[in-house]
C-alpha positions, -999 to 999 in steps of 0.1 A, spaced: -205 -523 195 -220 -504 165 -255 -513 175 -248 -502 211 -234 -469 200 -264 -463 177 -288 -472 205 -270 -449 230 -269 -420 206 -306 -425 198 -315 -425 235 -294 -394 241 -311 -376 212 -346 -386 224 -338 -374 260 -323 -341 248 -353 -335 225 -377 -344 253 -360 -320 277 -359 -292 251 -396 -297 245 -403 -296 283 -383 -264 287 -401 -247 258 -435 -258 270 -426 -247 306 -411 -215 293 -442 -206 273 -465 -215 302 -444 -195 327 -442 -164 305 -479 -162 298 -493 -175 331 -467 -158 354 -474 -124 338 -512 -129 344 -505 -143 379 -482 -113 388 -509 -89 377 -535 -107 397 -513 -112 428 -499 -76 427 -534 -61 431 -545 -80 462 -509 -75 477 -511 -38 472 -546 -38 488 -533 -60 517 -503 -38 523 -525 -6 523 -549 -23 547 -520 -35 569 -505 0 570 -539 16 579 -543 -10 607 -508 -5 620 -510 33 622 -536 35 650 -519 9 671 -486 27 669 
């Protein structure tokens, strides 16, 4: 029973550490990349909405 308990605790610790590492890596990636992506995506979206508005006005 002692060996099983030690094995289970080790597995749980490894899994928790793995998930924490994943979350931190994903968090770092999301913070840096999403900020850049939002800036890049925001500019074309603004242009698209302006173009759409200009196109809609004559039809209305």
